[in-house]
Steps between C-alpha positions, in 0.01 A plus 500: 500500500579518872244594755567520883181559703533599873823283541622466853817338621655493853818345637432448870400834633649686196209590263672550172206517250190653656254497213683541164269547214656548149442406135766469239351514144598257236792591301593803721801568726409558863777625749452477870695751697544543881765508774696201609297260705163611377403174354571536130691156487228337712223617260701360208547161676133496575423535125754215427340289761820474696324658792139432587294803606312491829207666338387629163505377133761499233405434141729452191326517167164459695602192675531482887873396551403258784305291258751497217704206390852589648720407216270643237452811696879556541563441127344831424760703699843627451713657771803737504638457853657785696846323547497325161467160675702322224622150574892515530554150392300531181614659175323824405279319230402247757392768737296669219347177401435375855123459460535376140701206633257359745129468592208548256693749290787248443664509147789308353827630634620638158183681444508656843855615437399670170203686676746609778750635252209685322400654825840590589538678173170688574646652811817604331741215574711312253459124454852440619363589863282193487774264605648712766401478873328789680808569719685604175248771429461867622197587723321664196556197283368277772193720528460451123522128529230509774274695260567254217406226739178686599384514145635166377161313529293804340312563829170686513598677820857618604598611843791724562640524853718808532642456145771761522635443852874501516543638147670837388279765355594408128435130543166571697390701199596212263295254718203731523487560126532117446218423742272768328586380152439129585184537689339706214642253246361203667183662601556355852353634816767631727511547883814673639604595859758761529649809693651638193293793369690502170391133445139610584506763241660288234294180529159579662177549341333514844640542843369402843641602836492248783522642856373390825368175353266659242517672162528865585490627150476357143489658160668560173870572506426830331314608822794436739618869492165669505319304765456670825521181689747566791626150507596500142652848509715416800619177354589618149667806649695320765381729771549435860194706580159351444255234597757212445689473816877431448640206706780635714 
C-alpha cells in the first residue's frame, strides 16, 4: 500500500533521510521506531505530501504521490496526532466530524453528527461527550476523540504519531488495544511512529528501525527479541552501550 524507494530529504546541511526504502503491505500495521530526531516524522510527512523529498519515489496504492490529485489523495488518510490537535473552540462531535463537514467528503450537518457519535461510541465514549469541549475532557479522553476523528471518514490508511505520549500505563494500554482492534476491524493499513515498545508489541505486524537516515532493520514484530541486529537490541533494551550514540 505504501512504498518508499531511496527517499532522501535534507534541511540545509542536515541530511535527515539518506535513502529510505520501505514497503508497508496492504492491510498490515507497520511501526517505525528510532531515537528522537532520526527522521520518523519527516518520513511520515513525505508520505502525506507535506514535505517534498529531494530524491526518491513514494507510491501509495501504486500511484506516485507527486502525480496524485491532492484532495482525492488525502481523502484516503486518517491521522491521530501526537498532541491530540483538537480544536478548542469546537464541540467534540465537530472535531470528530471535521472532515465530514467540509470538502469533497461533506455531509449534511445532522448526518455528520450521527457518524461522529457512532465513532465516539466505538472508542468507548458516551454520546453525552459529543456536546462538550475538548478542555472539559481528560488527556485519555482527548486521545480517544482524536482516534474517533481519525476513523470518521473510513480511511484506507491511518497514521498514528506517538499515540500514547503523555498517557499513564493503563490508558496507554486502552489506546493500544483500541488501535489494534480498529485497524483489524476496518482492514486498514496503519503506519505508526513511536518510542514506546509496549505500543510496538501491541499494535505492530511489522517493525522498521530508522537510524542515520536509513532503515537499519525491518521484519515481523515476532522477530524483535531474537534478531541479532545490534541497533534493535540496544534500542529495545534501552542500553547506553551499542552502535547508537547517546546525545549528551
